[in-house]
A tleap script that builds the chain and sets N, CA, C and O, in Angstrom:
source leaprc.protein.ff14SB
mol = sequence {
  NMET LYS THR PHE PHE LEU SER THR LEU CYS
  LEU ILE LEU LEU SER CYS SER THR LYS GLU
  THR LYS GLU ARG SER THR ARG TRP LEU SER
  THR ALA PRO ALA GLY ASP GLN PHE THR ALA
  ILE HIE ARG ASP GLY ALA THR VAL ILE PRO
  ASN GLY ARG ILE ILE THR PRO THR GLY LYS
  GLN ILE THR VAL ALA PRO HIE PRO PHE GLY
  LEU THR LEU SER PRO ASP GLY SER THR ILE
  ILE THR ALA ASN SER CGLY
}
set mol.1.N position { 13.890 -6.140 52.720 }
set mol.1.CA position { 13.071 -6.589 51.612 }
set mol.1.C position { 12.437 -5.394 50.902 }
set mol.1.O position { 12.372 -5.357 49.673 }
set mol.2.N position { 11.975 -4.427 51.677 }
set mol.2.CA position { 11.353 -3.245 51.102 }
set mol.2.C position { 12.359 -2.444 50.285 }
set mol.2.O position { 12.013 -1.898 49.237 }
set mol.3.N position { 13.594 -2.370 50.753 }
set mol.3.CA position { 14.644 -1.645 50.034 }
set mol.3.C position { 14.962 -2.333 48.703 }
set mol.3.O position { 15.133 -1.672 47.679 }
set mol.4.N position { 15.037 -3.658 48.730 }
set mol.4.CA position { 15.293 -4.415 47.510 }
set mol.4.C position { 14.182 -4.179 46.479 }
set mol.4.O position { 14.457 -3.972 45.297 }
set mol.5.N position { 12.953 -4.212 46.927 }
set mol.5.CA position { 11.807 -3.983 46.043 }
set mol.5.C position { 11.857 -2.588 45.432 }
set mol.5.O position { 11.636 -2.427 44.231 }
set mol.6.N position { 12.147 -1.574 46.254 }
set mol.6.CA position { 12.208 -0.195 45.760 }
set mol.6.C position { 13.366 0.000 44.785 }
set mol.6.O position { 13.213 0.673 43.765 }
set mol.7.N position { 14.516 -0.580 45.091 }
set mol.7.CA position { 15.659 -0.420 44.180 }
set mol.7.C position { 15.402 -1.137 42.849 }
set mol.7.O position { 15.778 -0.634 41.790 }
set mol.8.N position { 14.763 -2.309 42.905 }
set mol.8.CA position { 14.412 -3.022 41.675 }
set mol.8.C position { 13.406 -2.219 40.854 }
set mol.8.O position { 13.534 -2.125 39.633 }
set mol.9.N position { 12.432 -1.654 41.505 }
set mol.9.CA position { 11.441 -0.832 40.823 }
set mol.9.C position { 12.091 0.385 40.172 }
set mol.9.O position { 11.738 0.749 39.050 }
set mol.10.N position { 13.034 1.013 40.866 }
set mol.10.CA position { 13.738 2.178 40.307 }
set mol.10.C position { 14.542 1.784 39.069 }
set mol.10.O position { 14.548 2.511 38.076 }
set mol.11.N position { 15.215 0.644 39.125 }
set mol.11.CA position { 15.983 0.189 37.965 }
set mol.11.C position { 15.074 -0.081 36.757 }
set mol.11.O position { 15.415 0.259 35.624 }
set mol.12.N position { 13.948 -0.678 37.011 }
set mol.12.CA position { 13.004 -0.953 35.918 }
set mol.12.C position { 12.503 0.347 35.305 }
set mol.12.O position { 12.447 0.483 34.083 }
set mol.13.N position { 12.142 1.297 36.154 }
set mol.13.CA position { 11.648 2.578 35.650 }
set mol.13.C position { 12.719 3.330 34.880 }
set mol.13.O position { 12.424 3.945 33.855 }
set mol.14.N position { 13.953 3.292 35.352 }
set mol.14.CA position { 15.043 3.964 34.639 }
set mol.14.C position { 15.303 3.315 33.284 }
set mol.14.O position { 15.535 4.015 32.298 }
set mol.15.N position { 15.268 1.991 33.224 }
set mol.15.CA position { 15.501 1.325 31.941 }
set mol.15.C position { 14.374 1.619 30.956 }
set mol.15.O position { 14.614 1.743 29.755 }
set mol.16.N position { 13.159 1.729 31.456 }
set mol.16.CA position { 12.029 2.067 30.578 }
set mol.16.C position { 12.140 3.489 30.068 }
set mol.16.O position { 11.845 3.752 28.903 }
set mol.17.N position { 12.554 4.396 30.905 }
set mol.17.CA position { 12.622 5.795 30.488 }
set mol.17.C position { 13.729 6.005 29.458 }
set mol.17.O position { 13.568 6.841 28.569 }
set mol.18.N position { 14.842 5.284 29.541 }
set mol.18.CA position { 15.894 5.448 28.542 }
set mol.18.C position { 15.470 4.861 27.203 }
set mol.18.O position { 15.811 5.412 26.156 }
set mol.19.N position { 14.728 3.748 27.215 }
set mol.19.CA position { 14.220 3.200 25.963 }
set mol.19.C position { 13.245 4.165 25.310 }
set mol.19.O position { 13.267 4.352 24.093 }
set mol.20.N position { 12.405 4.765 26.106 }
set mol.20.CA position { 11.410 5.697 25.575 }
set mol.20.C position { 12.100 6.900 24.935 }
set mol.20.O position { 11.655 7.396 23.900 }
set mol.21.N position { 13.174 7.361 25.542 }
set mol.21.CA position { 13.908 8.495 24.987 }
set mol.21.C position { 14.530 8.129 23.646 }
set mol.21.O position { 14.509 8.932 22.713 }
set mol.22.N position { 15.081 6.929 23.541 }
set mol.22.CA position { 15.660 6.490 22.273 }
set mol.22.C position { 14.590 6.375 21.198 }
set mol.22.O position { 14.827 6.751 20.050 }
set mol.23.N position { 13.418 5.862 21.548 }
set mol.23.CA position { 12.343 5.718 20.572 }
set mol.23.C position { 11.837 7.071 20.097 }
set mol.23.O position { 11.481 7.229 18.929 }
set mol.24.N position { 11.804 8.028 20.982 }
set mol.24.CA position { 11.346 9.361 20.584 }
set mol.24.C position { 12.317 10.014 19.624 }
set mol.24.O position { 11.892 10.748 18.731 }
set mol.25.N position { 13.604 9.770 19.781 }
set mol.25.CA position { 14.585 10.401 18.904 }
set mol.25.C position { 14.626 9.729 17.530 }
set mol.25.O position { 15.076 10.340 16.561 }
set mol.26.N position { 14.163 8.481 17.432 }
set mol.26.CA position { 14.136 7.778 16.161 }
set mol.26.C position { 12.706 7.791 15.640 }
set mol.26.O position { 11.862 7.021 16.097 }
set mol.27.N position { 12.446 8.666 14.688 }
set mol.27.CA position { 11.103 8.768 14.130 }
set mol.27.C position { 11.090 8.172 12.737 }
set mol.27.O position { 12.087 8.229 12.017 }
set mol.28.N position { 9.951 7.599 12.357 }
set mol.28.CA position { 9.795 7.076 11.017 }
set mol.28.C position { 8.464 7.534 10.463 }
set mol.28.O position { 7.527 7.824 11.207 }
set mol.29.N position { 8.397 7.595 9.160 }
set mol.29.CA position { 7.217 8.093 8.469 }
set mol.29.C position { 6.674 6.994 7.573 }
set mol.29.O position { 7.413 6.393 6.793 }
set mol.30.N position { 5.378 6.736 7.688 }
set mol.30.CA position { 4.738 5.707 6.880 }
set mol.30.C position { 3.976 6.380 5.735 }
set mol.30.O position { 3.113 7.225 5.971 }
set mol.31.N position { 4.298 6.002 4.504 }
set mol.31.CA position { 3.616 6.558 3.339 }
set mol.31.C position { 3.240 5.428 2.386 }
set mol.31.O position { 3.724 4.303 2.508 }
set mol.32.N position { 2.383 5.745 1.455 }
set mol.32.CA position { 2.004 4.784 0.415 }
set mol.32.C position { 3.196 4.588 -0.517 }
set mol.32.O position { 4.040 5.476 -0.631 }
set mol.33.N position { 3.277 3.444 -1.181 }
set mol.33.CA position { 4.407 3.187 -2.074 }
set mol.33.C position { 4.576 4.216 -3.193 }
set mol.33.O position { 5.694 4.449 -3.653 }
set mol.34.N position { 3.478 4.833 -3.635 }
set mol.34.CA position { 3.569 5.811 -4.721 }
set mol.34.C position { 4.149 7.141 -4.248 }
set mol.34.O position { 4.513 7.985 -5.067 }
set mol.35.N position { 4.236 7.330 -2.939 }
set mol.35.CA position { 4.782 8.585 -2.413 }
set mol.35.C position { 3.874 9.747 -2.749 }
set mol.35.O position { 2.687 9.721 -2.424 }
set mol.36.N position { 4.419 10.773 -3.399 }
set mol.36.CA position { 3.630 11.959 -3.721 }
set mol.36.C position { 3.103 11.954 -5.161 }
set mol.36.O position { 2.664 12.990 -5.659 }
set mol.37.N position { 3.143 10.802 -5.827 }
set mol.37.CA position { 2.618 10.705 -7.195 }
set mol.37.C position { 1.092 10.689 -7.171 }
set mol.37.O position { 0.479 10.104 -6.278 }
set mol.38.N position { 0.499 11.331 -8.149 }
set mol.38.CA position { -0.955 11.346 -8.272 }
set mol.38.C position { -1.438 10.080 -8.977 }
set mol.38.O position { -0.667 9.406 -9.661 }
set mol.39.N position { -2.721 9.766 -8.804 }
set mol.39.CA position { -3.320 8.628 -9.489 }
set mol.39.C position { -3.224 8.850 -10.994 }
set mol.39.O position { -3.612 9.898 -11.510 }
set mol.40.N position { -2.699 7.836 -11.689 }
set mol.40.CA position { -2.522 7.961 -13.134 }
set mol.40.C position { -2.421 6.580 -13.762 }
set mol.40.O position { -1.905 5.642 -13.153 }
set mol.41.N position { -2.918 6.470 -14.983 }
set mol.41.CA position { -2.791 5.229 -15.746 }
set mol.41.C position { -1.648 5.419 -16.724 }
set mol.41.O position { -1.684 6.324 -17.559 }
set mol.42.N position { -0.646 4.581 -16.628 }
set mol.42.CA position { 0.493 4.621 -17.551 }
set mol.42.C position { 0.433 3.357 -18.394 }
set mol.42.O position { 0.618 2.252 -17.883 }
set mol.43.N position { 0.178 3.519 -19.668 }
set mol.43.CA position { 0.000 2.381 -20.564 }
set mol.43.C position { 1.277 1.547 -20.695 }
set mol.43.O position { 1.205 0.361 -21.020 }
set mol.44.N position { 2.429 2.144 -20.449 }
set mol.44.CA position { 3.695 1.437 -20.633 }
set mol.44.C position { 4.174 0.679 -19.395 }
set mol.44.O position { 5.206 0.011 -19.448 }
set mol.45.N position { 3.439 0.771 -18.275 }
set mol.45.CA position { 3.927 0.044 -17.105 }
set mol.45.C position { 3.182 0.349 -15.826 }
set mol.45.O position { 1.983 0.095 -15.720 }
set mol.46.N position { 3.889 0.892 -14.858 }
set mol.46.CA position { 3.365 1.081 -13.505 }
set mol.46.C position { 2.231 2.105 -13.468 }
set mol.46.O position { 2.386 3.236 -13.927 }
set mol.47.N position { 1.087 1.692 -12.914 }
set mol.47.CA position { -0.073 2.563 -12.756 }
set mol.47.C position { -0.289 2.829 -11.279 }
set mol.47.O position { -0.224 1.906 -10.467 }
set mol.48.N position { -0.544 4.073 -10.923 }
set mol.48.CA position { -0.809 4.444 -9.532 }
set mol.48.C position { -2.318 4.438 -9.332 }
set mol.48.O position { -3.039 5.172 -10.007 }
set mol.49.N position { -2.798 3.609 -8.403 }
set mol.49.CA position { -4.230 3.527 -8.133 }
set mol.49.C position { -4.585 4.454 -6.964 }
set mol.49.O position { -3.686 4.897 -6.249 }
set mol.50.N position { -5.878 4.760 -6.750 }
set mol.50.CA position { -6.271 5.789 -5.782 }
set mol.50.C position { -5.769 5.612 -4.343 }
set mol.50.O position { -5.628 6.602 -3.625 }
set mol.51.N position { -5.494 4.374 -3.904 }
set mol.51.CA position { -5.023 4.205 -2.535 }
set mol.51.C position { -3.514 4.353 -2.399 }
set mol.51.O position { -2.965 4.095 -1.327 }
set mol.52.N position { -2.830 4.767 -3.475 }
set mol.52.CA position { -1.391 5.013 -3.416 }
set mol.52.C position { -0.539 3.808 -3.751 }
set mol.52.O position { 0.687 3.887 -3.690 }
set mol.53.N position { -1.152 2.710 -4.098 }
set mol.53.CA position { -0.399 1.520 -4.488 }
set mol.53.C position { -0.034 1.609 -5.963 }
set mol.53.O position { -0.661 2.336 -6.733 }
set mol.54.N position { 0.988 0.860 -6.336 }
set mol.54.CA position { 1.441 0.831 -7.728 }
set mol.54.C position { 1.205 -0.577 -8.257 }
set mol.54.O position { 1.603 -1.559 -7.631 }
set mol.55.N position { 0.553 -0.670 -9.421 }
set mol.55.CA position { 0.325 -1.975 -10.034 }
set mol.55.C position { 0.975 -2.009 -11.407 }
set mol.55.O position { 1.039 -0.995 -12.102 }
set mol.56.N position { 1.449 -3.163 -11.784 }
set mol.56.CA position { 2.024 -3.380 -13.111 }
set mol.56.C position { 1.407 -4.653 -13.673 }
set mol.56.O position { 1.898 -5.752 -13.414 }
set mol.57.N position { 0.326 -4.506 -14.444 }
set mol.57.CA position { -0.354 -5.684 -14.992 }
set mol.57.C position { 0.558 -6.487 -15.913 }
set mol.57.O position { 1.444 -5.942 -16.570 }
set mol.58.N position { 0.321 -7.775 -15.942 }
set mol.58.CA position { 1.070 -8.638 -16.856 }
set mol.58.C position { 0.168 -9.049 -18.009 }
set mol.58.O position { -1.055 -8.950 -17.918 }
set mol.59.N position { 0.762 -9.497 -19.058 }
set mol.59.CA position { -0.013 -9.937 -20.217 }
set mol.59.C position { -0.351 -8.783 -21.144 }
set mol.59.O position { 0.139 -7.665 -20.984 }
set mol.60.N position { -1.205 -9.084 -22.122 }
set mol.60.CA position { -1.606 -8.092 -23.123 }
set mol.60.C position { -2.749 -7.252 -22.583 }
set mol.60.O position { -3.716 -7.787 -22.040 }
set mol.61.N position { -2.642 -5.937 -22.731 }
set mol.61.CA position { -3.685 -5.027 -22.274 }
set mol.61.C position { -4.429 -4.451 -23.472 }
set mol.61.O position { -3.829 -4.081 -24.481 }
set mol.62.N position { -5.747 -4.385 -23.337 }
set mol.62.CA position { -6.591 -3.836 -24.394 }
set mol.62.C position { -7.423 -2.718 -23.792 }
set mol.62.O position { -8.108 -2.928 -22.791 }
set mol.63.N position { -7.373 -1.529 -24.388 }
set mol.63.CA position { -8.148 -0.393 -23.914 }
set mol.63.C position { -9.576 -0.503 -24.436 }
set mol.63.O position { -9.791 -0.728 -25.627 }
set mol.64.N position { -10.554 -0.342 -23.539 }
set mol.64.CA position { -11.966 -0.410 -23.919 }
set mol.64.C position { -12.639 0.896 -23.538 }
set mol.64.O position { -12.044 1.751 -22.882 }
set mol.65.N position { -13.902 1.039 -23.964 }
set mol.65.CA position { -14.670 2.239 -23.630 }
set mol.65.C position { -14.912 2.293 -22.115 }
set mol.65.O position { -14.718 1.293 -21.423 }
set mol.66.N position { -15.338 3.463 -21.595 }
set mol.66.CA position { -15.544 3.580 -20.153 }
set mol.66.C position { -16.649 2.666 -19.622 }
set mol.66.O position { -17.632 2.403 -20.314 }
set mol.67.N position { -16.484 2.200 -18.425 }
set mol.67.CA position { -17.469 1.418 -17.670 }
set mol.67.C position { -17.905 0.120 -18.339 }
set mol.67.O position { -19.104 -0.081 -18.537 }
set mol.68.N position { -16.985 -0.764 -18.692 }
set mol.68.CA position { -17.417 -2.045 -19.257 }
set mol.68.C position { -18.038 -2.923 -18.162 }
set mol.68.O position { -17.490 -3.025 -17.064 }
set mol.69.N position { -19.153 -3.541 -18.455 }
set mol.69.CA position { -19.769 -4.427 -17.467 }
set mol.69.C position { -20.068 -5.804 -18.038 }
set mol.69.O position { -20.547 -6.679 -17.317 }
set mol.70.N position { -19.802 -6.004 -19.283 }
set mol.70.CA position { -20.015 -7.311 -19.888 }
set mol.70.C position { -18.869 -7.614 -20.839 }
set mol.70.O position { -18.337 -6.716 -21.492 }
set mol.71.N position { -18.493 -8.889 -20.912 }
set mol.71.CA position { -17.388 -9.284 -21.779 }
set mol.71.C position { -17.668 -10.687 -22.292 }
set mol.71.O position { -18.038 -11.576 -21.526 }
set mol.72.N position { -17.490 -10.878 -23.584 }
set mol.72.CA position { -17.646 -12.217 -24.149 }
set mol.72.C position { -16.585 -12.441 -25.216 }
set mol.72.O position { -16.141 -11.512 -25.891 }
set mol.73.N position { -16.201 -13.680 -25.342 }
set mol.73.CA position { -15.162 -14.084 -26.283 }
set mol.73.C position { -15.810 -14.934 -27.371 }
set mol.73.O position { -16.642 -15.794 -27.081 }
set mol.74.N position { -15.425 -14.690 -28.625 }
set mol.74.CA position { -15.990 -15.481 -29.728 }
set mol.74.C position { -15.523 -16.937 -29.614 }
set mol.74.O position { -14.496 -17.211 -28.994 }
set mol.75.N position { -16.270 -17.864 -30.207 }
set mol.75.CA position { -15.908 -19.287 -30.097 }
set mol.75.C position { -14.501 -19.613 -30.595 }
set mol.75.O position { -13.839 -20.498 -30.053 }
set mol.76.N position { -14.039 -18.895 -31.636 }
set mol.76.CA position { -12.690 -19.191 -32.134 }
set mol.76.C position { -11.601 -18.440 -31.364 }
set mol.76.O position { -10.412 -18.654 -31.601 }
set mol.77.N position { -12.010 -17.556 -30.437 }
set mol.77.CA position { -11.054 -16.856 -29.573 }
set mol.77.C position { -10.356 -15.674 -30.220 }
set mol.77.O position { -9.381 -15.157 -29.676 }
set mol.78.N position { -10.847 -15.237 -31.382 }
set mol.78.CA position { -10.175 -14.139 -32.093 }
set mol.78.C position { -10.801 -12.776 -31.813 }
set mol.78.O position { -10.185 -11.750 -32.099 }
set mol.79.N position { -12.025 -12.746 -31.253 }
set mol.79.CA position { -12.717 -11.477 -31.041 }
set mol.79.C position { -13.277 -11.422 -29.625 }
set mol.79.O position { -13.792 -12.407 -29.096 }
set mol.80.N position { -13.159 -10.230 -29.028 }
set mol.80.CA position { -13.749 -9.964 -27.717 }
set mol.80.C position { -14.731 -8.825 -27.880 }
set mol.80.O position { -14.428 -7.831 -28.542 }
set mol.81.N position { -15.923 -8.959 -27.276 }
set mol.81.CA position { -16.930 -7.906 -27.331 }
set mol.81.C position { -17.252 -7.481 -25.908 }
set mol.81.O position { -17.412 -8.322 -25.023 }
set mol.82.N position { -17.350 -6.143 -25.682 }
set mol.82.CA position { -17.731 -5.644 -24.368 }
set mol.82.C position { -19.018 -4.841 -24.480 }
set mol.82.O position { -19.296 -4.222 -25.507 }
set mol.83.N position { -19.788 -4.864 -23.415 }
set mol.83.CA position { -20.969 -4.000 -23.323 }
set mol.83.C position { -20.615 -2.908 -22.320 }
set mol.83.O position { -20.160 -3.188 -21.211 }
set mol.84.N position { -20.832 -1.661 -22.727 }
set mol.84.CA position { -20.416 -0.525 -21.900 }
set mol.84.C position { -21.609 0.332 -21.511 }
set mol.84.O position { -22.585 0.442 -22.253 }
set mol.85.N position { -21.513 0.938 -20.335 }
set mol.85.CA position { -22.574 1.858 -19.920 }
set mol.85.C position { -22.230 3.288 -20.292 }
set mol.85.O position { -23.041 4.187 -20.065 }
set mol.86.N position { -21.077 3.523 -20.844 }
set mol.86.CA position { -20.648 4.880 -21.208 }
set mol.86.C position { -20.880 5.083 -22.621 }
set mol.86.O position { -20.592 6.158 -23.147 }
savepdb mol mol.pdb
quit
């Protein structure tokens, strides 16, 4: 019984060590989707945000002054007004 236990233990240890060796030889690298691109606003499409993600807004985009904190739409929906701290 003791021999069976020891041989089973040896087989388990050998199978674990070979898996570990295979995992060490296969390395992978985790990076942000933007890769080595710097943070930038691209008006025509994909914008890289500070955490390395890429966003592509949908719909119509309107450029406003820096730091808008208030937004209101006129009753007829033709004008938008923003209040800015910049």
